LOSE-389965 format. One line per 4 residues: their letters; for each residue x, y, z of C-alpha. Coordinates in nm, 4 decimals, always signed. Last residue first. Layout:
a = X Y Z  ...
//
This chain:
nevv = +1.2254 -0.1991 +1.0536  +1.0190 +0.0177 +1.2812  +0.7588 -0.1253 +1.5169  +0.5276 +0.0979 +1.7202
kiid = +0.2712 -0.0502 +1.9608  +0.0055 +0.2005 +2.0577  -0.1640 +0.1820 +2.3977  +0.0990 +0.2995 +2.6491
sfdt = +0.2386 +0.5493 +2.3985  -0.1060 +0.7043 +2.3438  -0.0327 +1.0496 +2.4819  -0.3096 +1.2971 +2.3974
kgsk = -0.5954 +1.1693 +2.6132  -0.9207 +1.3526 +2.5645  -1.1283 +1.0801 +2.7315  -1.3020 +1.0000 +2.4022
kadv = -0.9641 +0.9471 +2.2315  -0.8486 +0.7098 +2.5062  -1.1729 +0.5122 +2.4874  -1.1439 +0.4789 +2.1078
lkkk = -0.7823 +0.3617 +2.1219  -0.8514 +0.1194 +2.4072  -1.1515 -0.0272 +2.2234  -0.9689 -0.0677 +1.8928
pgqv = -0.6630 -0.2474 +2.0261  -0.3466 -0.0863 +1.8918  -0.0980 -0.0996 +1.6100  +0.1568 +0.1276 +1.4448
liqr = +0.3967 -0.0087 +1.1827  +0.6796 +0.2006 +1.0395  +0.8526 +0.0783 +0.7259  +1.1936 +0.0861 +0.5599
pmgt = +1.3500 +0.2451 +0.8664  +1.6421 +0.4779 +0.7969  +1.9688 +0.4681 +0.9903  +2.1679 +0.4393 +0.6671
ldew = +1.9302 +0.4250 +0.3700  +2.1407 +0.6324 +0.1282  +1.9283 +0.6697 -0.1870  +2.0461 +0.5873 -0.5370
pyka = +1.7612 +0.3439 -0.6141  +1.5040 +0.5862 -0.4689  +1.3007 +0.4936 -0.1653  +0.9393 +0.4911 -0.0560
lmgv = +0.8817 +0.4526 +0.3166  +0.6214 +0.1909 +0.3982  +0.3673 +0.3221 +0.6463  +0.1813 +0.0349 +0.8077
lviq = -0.1400 +0.1076 +0.9947  -0.2986 -0.1521 +1.2238  -0.6293 -0.1528 +1.4132  -0.6758 -0.4558 +1.6347
eedp = -0.9807 -0.6512 +1.7521  -1.1478 -0.6586 +2.0962  -1.3831 -0.3710 +2.0130  -1.5290 -0.5435 +1.7050
vsel = -1.4765 -0.3573 +1.3770  -1.8149 -0.2292 +1.2558  -1.7659 +0.1130 +1.4153  -1.4557 +0.1959 +1.2124
taav = -1.4466 +0.5728 +1.2651  -1.2896 +0.5923 +1.6117  -1.0203 +0.3377 +1.5278  -0.9285 +0.5361 +1.2159
nvla = -0.8816 +0.8523 +1.4225  -0.6520 +0.6801 +1.6741  -0.4473 +0.5198 +1.3971  -0.4208 +0.8514 +1.2093
aqla = -0.2706 +1.0172 +1.5169  -0.0190 +0.7327 +1.5484  +0.0689 +0.7520 +1.1784  +0.1200 +1.1290 +1.2031
trfg = +0.3549 +1.0816 +1.4998  +0.5620 +0.8281 +1.3037  +0.5638 +1.0673 +1.0074  +0.6920 +1.3479 +1.2268
svrk = +0.9741 +1.1281 +1.3537  +1.0686 +1.0188 +1.0020  +1.0784 +1.3766 +0.8703  +1.4299 +1.4707 +0.9877
lkaa = +1.5691 +1.1442 +0.8541  +1.4239 +1.2356 +0.5130  +1.5831 +1.5808 +0.5091  +1.9228 +1.4430 +0.6136
hhaa = +1.9124 +1.1671 +0.3499  +1.8066 +1.4097 +0.0754  +2.0890 +1.6493 +0.1664  +2.3439 +1.3642 +0.1638
ieep = +2.2208 +1.2327 -0.1740  +2.2202 +1.5838 -0.3209  +2.5780 +1.6422 -0.2018  +2.6917 +1.3046 -0.3393
tanp = +2.5418 +1.4042 -0.6741  +2.2251 +1.2391 -0.8018  +2.2697 +1.0837 -1.1433  +2.1451 +1.1484 -1.4967
hfmh = +2.1551 +1.5309 -1.4863  +2.1303 +1.6314 -1.8550  +1.9031 +1.3392 -1.9456  +1.6958 +1.3686 -1.6299
iapg = +1.7084 +1.3194 -1.2530  +1.5411 +1.5969 -1.0554  +1.6584 +1.5673 -0.6957  +1.4490 +1.3480 -0.4690
nvln = +1.1174 +1.4411 -0.3160  +1.0993 +1.3808 +0.0581  +0.8668 +1.1682 +0.2732  +0.7521 +0.9355 -0.0056
veat = +0.4748 +0.7274 +0.1487  +0.3694 +0.3732 +0.0656  +0.0465 +0.2982 +0.2460  -0.0794 -0.0127 +0.4206
fvvg = -0.4007 -0.0543 +0.6184  -0.4712 -0.3533 +0.8407  -0.8067 -0.4196 +1.0031  -0.8953 -0.6560 +1.2865
fgel = -0.7810 -0.9961 +1.4125  -1.0837 -1.2270 +1.4393  -1.1877 -1.1756 +1.0775  -0.9072 -1.0058 +0.8863
yvgr = -1.0241 -0.6801 +0.7267  -0.8062 -0.5423 +0.4497  -0.6931 -0.1939 +0.3631  -0.4954 -0.0371 +0.0806
tpgp = -0.3582 +0.3150 +0.0613  -0.3163 +0.4424 -0.2928  +0.0126 +0.4664 -0.4799  +0.3271 +0.6816 -0.4980
layp = +0.1827 +0.8974 -0.2193  +0.3917 +1.2006 -0.1184  +0.4364 +1.3147 -0.4781  +0.3249 +1.6770 -0.4305
ndsy = +0.6019 +1.7256 -0.1728  +0.6555 +2.0835 -0.0553  +0.3215 +2.0893 +0.1286  +0.4274 +1.7978 +0.3462
lqrf = +0.1710 +1.5997 +0.5446  -0.1272 +1.6895 +0.3240  -0.0949 +1.3894 +0.0925  -0.0806 +1.1576 +0.3962
rndl = -0.4139 +1.2808 +0.5360  -0.5840 +1.2682 +0.1968  -0.4657 +0.9109 +0.1395  -0.5784 +0.8145 +0.4909
neet = -0.9275 +0.9487 +0.4229  -0.9397 +0.7642 +0.0897  -0.8380 +0.4356 +0.2514  -1.0989 +0.4876 +0.5254
gilt = -1.3737 +0.5323 +0.2682  -1.2500 +0.2282 +0.0742  -1.2517 +0.0154 +0.3906  -1.6121 +0.1075 +0.4664
trsv = -1.7163 +0.0250 +0.1101  -1.5327 -0.3088 +0.1336  -1.7613 -0.3946 +0.4218  -1.6443 -0.4778 +0.7734
rppd = -1.8409 -0.7665 +0.9268  -1.8656 -0.9366 +0.5878  -2.2205 -1.0123 +0.4739  -2.3543 -1.3578 +0.5528
aaaq = -2.5098 -1.5012 +0.2357  -2.1982 -1.6992 +0.1371  -2.1915 -1.8718 +0.4760  -2.5633 -1.9564 +0.4466
llvt = -2.5137 -2.0907 +0.0941  -2.2237 -2.3066 +0.2066  -2.4173 -2.4477 +0.5034  -2.7232 -2.5208 +0.2875
aats = -2.5101 -2.6879 +0.0200  -2.3406 -2.9068 +0.2812  -2.6779 -3.0133 +0.4234  -2.8162 -3.0811 +0.0731
fllt = -2.5123 -3.2904 -0.0171  -2.5185 -3.4874 +0.3070  -2.8917 -3.5624 +0.2675  -2.8487 -3.6641 -0.0960
allf = -2.5531 -3.8891 -0.0087  -2.7520 -4.0520 +0.2730  -3.0539 -4.1033 +0.0462  -2.8373 -4.2566 -0.2266
rkm = -2.6533 -4.4762 +0.0192  -2.9815 -4.6001 +0.1626  -3.1031 -4.6835 -0.1883
//
């Protein structure tokens, strides 16, 4: 009988703990993340007016309790040459021109990611101040593309509170706050 009572007590305690954990809403809601994803998509689509295919897919965000938020986006900086039945392969000249144009845009994309990071930090009120905001821009590539000297992704990261405080103060140089990793 004692075992039965002990088992019942343990079961009810465990069930109560699980139900309480399930009832707690997430600190950063999926709705909040979706709104930020859409804002980032619009920002990235408007980077280059000559490139209607700047976003091969939508931005995705996730909140990691105790760390912060991470958003990833695949971005196509430069449209490639039209490949079709009568022009099945890019020419060496087209490959070189594409490479030069893409290298020229990497710096601007890095700057755009940093500006987006600061704006995202200011809008995500439910993320605790001590947590991180991270944006990862993965550069889309074509199978024929020359990737010499080209990063495959650019990551920008910073602590939410420092980003928000710097924006409020009117600061324009965030190099001492934002960590940039290219690889």
